[in-house]
C-alpha angles and dihedrals in degrees: 000000000000116000121237117243096250092071097262115131120197115219095351128103107227119215106236090217093056127070143165125225108204115201122225129226097041137137127023118030123199093263094052092045090051092048095050092045088050092061093043093050092045090055090051094048102038102023125227138348103048112170121221122198108224122340108321087224129356101264124105094208093052091049093048091049093052091046089055089056094052107276115139115207119209134174099225139018093247087072091062117090113249112270096016128131115262129182120208114221128251091258095070134237137241120257089251089066091056089049092052091049091052092051090051091048091237121168100234129202113188113214094174111146108255089232090058089046087057091056090050090053090050090052092052092049095050090047091052088053092053092246120147111236121221103201113199109209149096119293113248096016109138093235092053092047090052095048093045089053091064091069111000093169091057105037122095116186116228110193099189136317094299091064094060098082094061097051119123120189135177096240120011089203092061108054132121133185130227129171145211107260097233103056132121107274093217096049091046090054089051090051092048090050090052090047092050092051090052094040110029092185093055112153118225122221115257089255138003111291098201103093123248092243094053091051094045093051091049091050090050095049090049089057095052096037092064089065101031129099088194133018122199115199113195110214145100122275093243092056107104095197091050092051089049090055090059090051092047091049093053092045090050097057108275113152089225136348132197137185112227124185090204142335092288090068095061115108111214089213089069087073095063108127091352119138101166123044121189117208129193138144139219124257094262097051123110114233090235090072090055089050090054091053091049089050092051091049091049090054087056094052099270096117101131102094122184119183113219109203121195100165143009118232121203102152115130125181122212117243119256111285093247089067097048093073123085099253117337121203119229 
């Protein structure tokens, strides 16, 4: 049985020498919740199939659950039948994708996280002002591809501090930095410091690009990692923010840290000589998967669960406008 989060375990004898530190916040952020609800509501209003370009969020279980309800995931808009309903994922798309959808007469619903939309707007503004954009992020990530598409002639990708030395810009006095929203806060600060040393007149974005949820989850995992022999991060391997949580845990003192898509990926040998296990989850992970992990740990004697809270999250994003009407017609 899965333990409750106040440390009480039903039907399982907890080993007093073994405990779990459960990070909070964890799991779904407002942008992910909005994106998943967008697909669910679209299926209710339009009926199946509803097409979704790319994974709506980077979690294999969420995608599989939506597929079971009638969502069809595709890589590109040319795989969507003309005139059909298509949802754009939370990671955002380039303007060219919107243009392609218009040509194909697709009924589009944009589930881009509003915080990613903000970065797109910043990219467009800097480009209009003839400022070169140094975009801190990981090459090939969908969010980076979408942001770059706003001003491809102006954006220069910076994949970490080591990439700064090779940058070439039109005017070193007119450069600004933006970032992918799901990066490690600490590594991003290191990259910005290196950029500022190279470009002393570097312009900052109007507000921090790394999203509140990414930062909050990293702060929380730092807190538990300092006391944990092992940290389990629930999340899929293509989830940037989940991968960063593993890195942050290791950098913050955890004896070991692993990314697990679900409970079936836990190796019992990881528990050898472990008394304290930290548990957290990425921003696209359903809480049920965390409950499964807690249940598995309880069955192995780790039934004393203490939730470590470092922030309270109350932000909620409204659904896309197409889904706020009674029953729109494609």
